[in-house]
C-alpha positions in Angstrom: -22.9 5.7 -11.8 -24.2 2.8 -13.2 -26.4 0.3 -12.1 -24.7 -2.9 -11.2 -27.9 -4.8 -11.6 -29.7 -3.4 -15.2 -26.7 -0.8 -16.1 -29.0 2.0 -16.3 -26.6 4.9 -16.3 -28.1 6.6 -12.8 -28.3 10.8 -11.8 -26.6 11.5 -8.8 -30.1 12.8 -7.3 -32.1 9.8 -8.6 -29.9 7.0 -6.1 -30.4 9.4 -2.3 -31.7 6.4 -1.2 -28.7 3.3 -2.1 -31.4 2.4 -4.8 -31.5 2.4 -8.1 -35.3 3.6 -9.0 -35.6 2.4 -12.7 -35.7 -1.4 -10.9 -35.5 -0.5 -7.9 -32.7 -2.5 -6.4 -30.3 -2.1 -3.7 -26.8 -1.4 -4.2 -23.9 -0.8 -1.7 -21.3 1.8 -2.4 -22.1 5.4 -3.3 -19.0 6.6 -4.8 -19.7 10.4 -4.0 -19.7 9.5 -0.3 -17.3 6.3 -0.8 -13.7 6.1 -0.2 -11.5 6.2 -2.9 -14.9 6.9 -5.2 -15.8 2.9 -5.2 -18.9 2.1 -6.5 -20.0 -1.9 -7.2 -18.9 -2.9 -10.2 -15.6 -0.9 -9.5 -15.6 -2.8 -6.5 -16.3 -5.9 -8.0 -14.3 -6.0 -10.9 -11.0 -4.8 -8.7 -11.6 -8.0 -5.9 -11.9 -9.9 -9.6 -8.9 -8.7 -10.9 -7.6 -9.7 -7.2 -8.3 -13.4 -8.0 -6.7 -13.6 -11.4 -9.3 -15.3 -13.1 -8.3 -18.6 -10.8 -10.3 -18.5 -8.1 -7.5 -16.6 -6.3 -8.0 -15.4 -2.1 -7.4 -12.3 -1.2 -7.6 -10.4 1.7 -10.1 -7.5 2.9 -6.0 -5.7 3.3 -4.7 -6.1 0.2 -8.6 -5.0 -1.6 -8.2 -1.9 -0.1 -4.8 -0.9 -1.6 -6.4 -2.3 -4.5 -8.6 0.1 -4.0 -6.0 3.2 -3.8 -3.8 2.4 -6.7 -3.1 5.8 -8.7 -5.3 7.5 -6.0 -2.8 8.7 -3.2 -1.9 11.9 -2.2 1.5 13.0 -3.5 4.9 15.5 -2.4 3.2 18.4 -4.8 -0.2 18.2 -3.3 1.1 17.8 0.3 3.4 21.5 -1.1 0.1 23.1 -1.8 -1.9 22.2 1.2 0.8 24.3 2.2 1.0 26.9 0.5 -3.1 27.3 0.1 -3.2 26.7 4.4 -0.8 30.1 4.9 -2.8 31.9 2.1 -6.5 31.1 3.4 -5.2 31.3 7.3 -3.0 34.6 6.8 -2.3 36.2 4.1 -6.0 36.8 3.1 -7.2 37.7 6.1 -3.9 40.3 6.7 -4.6 41.7 2.6 -8.2 42.4 3.6 -7.8 43.8 6.7 -5.3 46.5 5.2 -8.0 47.0 2.0 -10.5 48.0 5.2 -7.9 49.7 6.5 -6.6 51.7 4.0 -10.2 52.6 3.3 -10.8 53.2 7.1 -7.8 55.7 6.9 -8.2 57.0 3.2 -6.2 59.7 3.4 -2.4 60.5 1.3 -1.0 57.3 2.7 -3.3 54.8 2.0 -2.3 53.1 -0.4 1.0 51.9 1.7 -1.5 49.3 3.7 -2.8 47.0 1.0 0.9 47.0 -0.6 1.8 46.3 3.1 -0.9 43.4 2.6 0.9 42.2 -0.8 4.6 42.2 0.8 3.0 39.7 3.2 1.6 37.2 0.5 4.8 37.9 -1.4 7.2 37.3 1.7 5.2 34.7 2.5 5.6 32.5 -0.4 9.0 32.6 -0.6 9.7 31.4 2.9 7.4 28.6 1.9 9.7 27.9 -1.2 12.2 28.6 0.8 11.7 26.0 3.7 10.4 23.4 1.0 13.2 21.3 1.6 12.5 20.4 5.6 8.7 20.3 4.9 10.2 18.0 2.1 12.0 16.2 4.7 8.9 15.8 7.2 6.2 15.4 4.6 4.6 11.9 4.6 2.1 10.0 2.0 -0.4 7.8 4.0 -2.8 6.0 2.8 -6.0 7.5 3.6 -8.8 5.0 4.5 -7.4 2.7 7.6 -8.5 -0.5 7.5 -11.4 0.0 9.8 -13.0 3.3 7.9 -12.6 0.7 4.9 -14.4 -2.0 6.1 -17.1 -0.1 8.5 -17.6 2.5 5.1 -16.9 0.1 1.9 -17.4 -4.1 3.7 -20.1 -3.4 6.1 -22.3 -2.1 3.2 -21.8 -4.4 0.7 -22.1 -7.1 3.1 -25.5 -6.1 4.0 -26.5 -5.8 0.2 -25.5 -8.9 -1.5 -24.9 -10.8 1.8 -21.2 -11.6 2.1 -17.8 -9.9 0.5 -17.1 -10.0 -2.7 -16.0 -12.9 -4.5 -13.0 -14.5 -2.8 -12.2 -11.8 -0.6 -11.5 -12.9 3.6 -11.2 -11.3 6.3 -8.0 -12.0 7.7 -8.7 -12.9 11.1 -11.2 -15.1 9.8 -8.6 -17.5 8.0 -7.4 -20.2 10.4 -3.2 -20.6 9.8 -2.6 -24.5 9.0 -0.3 -26.0 12.3 1.6 -28.1 8.6 2.3 -31.9 11.4 5.8 -31.8 9.1 6.9 -29.1 8.1 9.9 -29.0 5.1 10.6 -25.3 5.3 9.1 -22.2 7.0 8.3 -18.7 6.0 8.3 -15.8 8.3 6.2 -12.4 7.4 4.9 -10.2 9.5 2.0 -9.1 8.0 -0.7 -11.1 8.9 -3.0 -10.3 5.7 0.2 -11.8 3.9 0.6 -14.9 6.1 -3.4 -15.4 5.5 -3.8 -14.9 1.9 -0.8 -18.0 1.9 -3.2 -19.4 3.8 -6.3 -19.5 2.3 -4.7 -20.6 -1.2 -3.9 -23.2 0.9 0.2 -22.7 0.2 1.7 -24.0 3.2 -0.5 -27.3 2.7 0.9 -27.5 -0.8 4.9 -27.0 -0.2 4.7 -28.4 3.5 5.3 -24.9 5.0 4.7 -23.8 8.0 3.9 -19.9 8.5 5.2 -17.8 11.1 5.0 -14.7 12.5 9.2 -13.6 13.9 12.1 -15.0 13.5 11.2 -16.6 17.3 9.1 -18.8 16.3 11.5 -20.3 13.5 11.9 -24.3 14.7 15.2 -25.2 14.5 17.1 -26.4 11.3 14.3 -26.0 8.1 14.8 -23.7 5.6 13.9 -20.3 5.6 11.8 -17.8 3.6 11.3 -14.2 4.9 8.5 -11.9 3.2 9.2 -8.1 4.2 7.9 -4.9 3.3 10.4 -2.6 0.4 11.3 -0.4 4.1 13.4 0.5 6.0 12.1 -1.8 8.9 12.2 -4.2 6.2 15.5 -4.7 5.7 16.4 -4.0 9.5 14.1 -7.9 9.9 16.2 -9.5 7.3 20.4 -7.5 8.9 18.9 -9.1 12.2 17.5 -11.9 10.9 21.3 -13.6 9.4 22.8 -13.9 12.8 20.3 -15.8 14.2 19.4 -18.1 11.3 22.5 -17.9 8.7 22.2 -19.3 5.1 19.0 -21.2 6.5 17.3 -18.3 5.5 16.6 -17.1 2.2 14.8 -13.6 1.1 12.1 -13.4 -1.1 11.7 -9.6 -0.8 9.4 -7.2 -1.5 12.6 -5.4 -3.6 12.8 -1.2 -3.6 13.2 -2.0 -7.3 10.5 -3.8 -8.0 8.1 -0.9 -6.7 9.6 2.6 -6.7 9.6 3.9 -10.6 5.9 1.7 -11.0 3.4 4.3 -10.8 0.1 2.2 -9.6 2.6 0.2 -6.9 1.4 1.5 -3.2 4.5 4.0 -1.9 4.0 5.4 0.5 6.4 8.1 2.4 7.1 8.8 6.3 9.5 11.5 7.6 13.4 11.1 7.0 15.0 9.8 9.2 19.0 10.2 10.5 21.1 8.9 8.4 23.0 7.0 11.4 19.4 5.0 10.9 19.6 3.9 7.8 24.0 3.0 7.0 22.9 -0.5 7.5 21.7 -0.1 4.5 24.9 -0.1 1.9 25.4 -3.7 3.7 22.7 -5.0 1.7 22.3 -6.3 -1.6 20.3 -2.2 -2.9 21.6 -0.3 -6.2 22.2 2.7 -5.2 18.8 4.1 -6.5 17.1 1.5 -4.1 19.4 3.7 -0.5 18.0 6.7 -2.2 14.5 5.5 -2.5 14.8 4.4 1.4 16.9 6.7 2.4 13.8 9.7 1.5 11.4 8.3 3.6 9.5 5.8 1.0 8.6 2.6 1.2 6.2 0.1 -0.1 4.3 -2.8 2.4 3.8 -6.2 0.8 0.7 -6.6 2.0 -0.2 -3.9 -1.6 0.7 -6.9 -4.2 -2.0 -8.9 -5.2 -2.5 -12.2 -4.6 -1.1 -13.5 -8.1 2.4 -12.4 -7.7 2.8 -12.8 -4.6 2.3 -16.3 -5.1 4.6 -16.6 -7.8 6.7 -14.9 -5.9 6.6 -17.7 -3.2 6.4 -20.5 -5.3 9.2 -20.4 -7.4 11.4 -19.2 -3.9 9.5 -23.2 -2.6 10.7 -24.8 -5.0 14.0 -23.8 -5.7 14.4 -25.1 -1.6 12.7 -27.7 -2.7 15.2 -28.4 -5.8 18.1 -28.2 -3.2 17.3 -30.8 -0.8 16.0 -33.2 -3.6 19.1 -34.8 -5.4 17.6 -36.1 -8.4 15.8 -32.2 -9.5 19.4 -30.6 -8.6 21.1 -33.1 -10.8 19.0 -32.2 -13.8 19.1 -29.0 -13.0 22.7 -28.4 -13.6 22.4 -30.5 -16.6 20.0 -27.5 -17.9 16.8 -30.9 -18.6 14.4 -28.4 -15.8 15.4 -25.3 -18.2 14.3 -27.1 -21.5 11.3 -26.7 -23.0 8.3 -28.6 -22.1 7.1 -29.5 -25.2 
């Protein structure tokens, strides 16, 4: 590990008390003990990347997702975990017992016992392989580190050493959601981390936008932007909103196509639901590949989207609403003026 203060390379045996033996200054995170093998320099780089060089604020939840990128377990790992468990719990004891029994018997038929153990091994692996389609339906990919564990094991030690959270990072529950007196639009999102990120970066003040948790909190008459997870539940919320909000609702996303083939995206998986619970997806503006991805149990949280991408999507949608409500801008856009180069 590189010391975050003096940049000296430290061996594991040199950093037992989380203090650099060369500059004597403490550091916060021990990569051998910390979730996602985090150390001070990596966490600092992650928070700087989330700020995008523009001083953007990010939430602790967004930082946790950023730390998990490319470090989530795969379905193949789940398969080999099952195989390993079977071998360790059933096959190996059976095989060893067979050999021991054969040695004890030590008669002309002793060889049949270890052969039986080998047969157990082969049959067991064959059964696991044949059962994989069923096991796959029930397999899941989840965040290995909970929000509470991330705060206790990462953010708390960091705060103890450096006196505060990493630059630009805020706890979402500490962010006040502004009450816009005369809102021009509403944004609804069930994820409190997303609402906190938008509030911390002053999006409500910029666009006269009220942030709410659900469509039940939407005031009448205003255009509504919807942010949701790329999930069956997310598209279910969109489906439920249309009869209530009508053509006032503008769906911003998250869309499966933006994450399903992205190796750095946070793609999680739950056991597959019955097809009857997902048939409504065929009525949504989704491709066949997106529907299959969702029906296969995959989903991606909107809170895992970095602040820069999130703000860009929301700002673009808000500006379209403002353009639609401004006759001069709407007329200019119809003539193509707003698409002309600025230089």
